[in-house]
C-alpha angles and dihedrals in degrees: 000000000000120000133190096243138034111245130198118244111257105192110267094120094098091060090063090072088069093063115094115204138184113285119242093040127113135210132199115272094234133084133215131202107213107178106155090347121164109215124226106178117109099185109137094203115090090212089077092065099055105135143094120271136188137186142163126237134180127213094223100201094045094039093226125137125210135192113232120215126190130171126184115197125187145186129175095285110025144029126211120206116197127180146151090240095246110139123231092240138055114271146184098048091134105013130115099211115190090204128037116251117262134178120254139195106233132166129186130184124204134178115258090217107036121196132203115252122232087260133005119275114231119235113262138201086227096065137056109232105220147332122236122221090257088065097252118126131233117229108173105176122080121220088222130097134173111270095015113110112302091337095249103082141006100059098122098154105097089203094057112122126240099030109180120245106225087211093052116116094242097045122123103203098123096238118174131227089287094056089251140114139164132279121225091275092051097258112154112221139165127241096191142333105014090213085225140072095052137049108274101189130050100336118189095215140032115286121267131240106276101178148333131262123231090262092055100252115132125252116222129198119254103275127086134180110247103191089319097320113114112220141146115274116243127224124230092229123100136180114266117246126241130017131323109262096220145346111052094359119207131101126318098261102153097264089120132039087234089066090074132075131191118236113187112235095009092119140003096281136072128233091282090050093251138124141174116264120181089346095309127108118223143145122261130215111240134186094232135044130339085028097193112351132015093183139336117276088197133029118286116238117247091239088074092060107117117248115235112263 
């Protein structure tokens, strides 16, 4: 994975030995240190990222530093991404984590040549959505709904109305400056733009691939090339007008997923928040809902199914 700056190795290589991967797969012989790296590669095929990676990250509030370890293994048909779930950047400077961060041992498998399903697959509370190239997962949906418990957890019925959007302006999920927080077992995960991995302000070229969704399609950063003009991609979702008809009442302000509606052709992206760039379909990070994915264009791999906690 190409980055914009050479970085000195900082000693996380030994941790890689702890990661157990699928037999019969191979990785590149090299190694990259990616602390605070901004990616540049736009290859949509996961095979091009096979390598071992390390980084160092500090939990700012708890003043604890961790070594990140990522390994991407590949064969002709699949790629396996294993990590200890430590990001490649400092974190928790502004968060209010309910559970202290802890390292994990997570492994995801994706198809090297993803295909669109006959119809989109809805997001589910049962599956993680994606894994970024720094080894940290994306888990967009909150387990909190208005009127269920304290509103933060316990809303396990995917059809329940008024599910909170963790990225909504009125949410109370304790996310940090990277739009991430921890799950009850200490797993650090993003709910939207990681505010890392790609240039966030005034880039001079289209954003790179920063990860892969559970169905194998690439995830690009926010910026696209529009006939040579570099600009942020726009979603095709908009806030509903008027007042909410029930539940919490009030105006549709983005606090809840239900506040949004999809309008085909409104923006650059489809209902799943994807588009074709240079002949390749992929999802795009956006600053408003659905943030990264609105659904799966393909079929999510079973390795993304959440383990029971």
